[in-house]
C-alpha angles and dihedrals in degrees: 000000000000115000115228101225096132101066094165092050090048091055093047092046096051091043086058091048091053095047094047092044090053092047091048093052096040096050092045095053100032099050105026107079102186128061105249139134092289091068090039094056092042092062088066085079095060087085098054087044090061098037095050087060090050088063089076093045102057127067108194125088096227089056091050088052091054089052093052091044095053096040091054097041112031099058094058090043090050091045090054092049093046091046089054098042101029092146090084116096119255087244089065092053091048090055089051092052092050090050092049092046091049091049093051093046089051090052090050089058091052110065095188094054092044092053089048093053092047092055087064093042096113092056090048092049092046092051090049091049091053091048091048092050089049091050093051091051092047092049092046092055091049094051092244117177114289089225090062093044089049090052091053091048089053089051089052088054089052091053091049088051090054093051094047096041098239109150096182093050087047093054095047093044097048092047089049093048093054092043093051090048091051088050088053090053090051092050092049090050090048090053092049091049090049091051091051091050092049091048090050091049091053092056097038097093091052091045091051091051091048092049093048091049090048091047090049092049092048091048092051091048091050090049089051093049090046090052090048091049092048090050092046091052091054097039131089105232095216102048103020090233126125110284124236096272092048097048091049090050088052090052091050091048090052090052091052093048099040103055091136100032138053137241135179139226128211115200113190140163139184115273113242093357091155089060092050091053092046097047103033101025134248094282088061089048094052090049091054090049089054090048092051091049090055093049093049091051090050092051099057139061125263092255092051121094133219129187142171106250096189140308105348094340121112133183125208117199115204113188119209094009136130131217089268090056091049092051090052093052091045091050092051090049093051092049094051092046092052090050101042107026137064089223139056133234136223121208137198125192134209128184126210127251097005095059102039145337097225137052092248092051092050093047090048091051092050089047089056089053090049090051088051091052090053089050090052091058104277127260090082143080131243138190121210099176139099101256120115 
């Protein structure tokens, strides 16, 4: 058996064995997601990981010899077994490694047994050498990775160094064997990563189309929601008409757009609405407000605007109309209210630009007409401006 004359080289060698075994196991389990042969064969290096630490825990030469013997021979034997029976789960192989490591550590604590094992070391190395050569031939025929074959050839060199008692060759060969196997692991992971990238590239076009369609659908949905929100901000929730802010904005917009033309406003409310609320209840009052809104909408053109100004007051905006047109719309509104409602309306009219240059002025003038209609007995309309 190998003579341990190079203590410093022994330490460096087994430190390399420990580090490379740890890298092989870590990379195989951290970057390989599925349970396959790559993980299975990587567990063969649990044993040298454990035994390389044992080097620093045992004092006697024959126990150190046992460490070198098992580190050089058991990994290729395990690789050959795993390669042949790779259908086992990697958990099974880990258990086998733990059992073997426990057995060797027990032998190291029993000098008589260790000495007995080492007397048969050449037969063990020769058997391992034959198995390793057979594995190389089998892998060569099956076009296995050259890095894995090179690793087994380095293990064969290690076994030859054990049989010929060459410590320096042993140190170089064992380090090379573990280094080549680590390179094999890296190549396998690179192939897997390349396959994943190629698979992703194949589906990228379809993914892009799906994303674009999803973005378009989300955009349309957001636009729809935004329109709904914008409408809800401008809409009175009870009647569905424009609210006070929105109808005033429409009046201001008409003033900006009608510098050289006229338009009219009709401000109206429900006669004795407070009594209706007091006698019939607020639900009845809300129902009447909704009915009045419906009649107002049915009495105007598509381009006209109607809004709830507040309480039971409503404003109708009639673009490009005269006082005569406003009287006609007001009359129709009164007739429909008398026919379909259980209440009456009073109306006031204002004409732009005769009765005001601002929305507030026009609404104030229409309010004066509404007050006049109330004074005349209600259920009528009045104009208190300067238009003819």
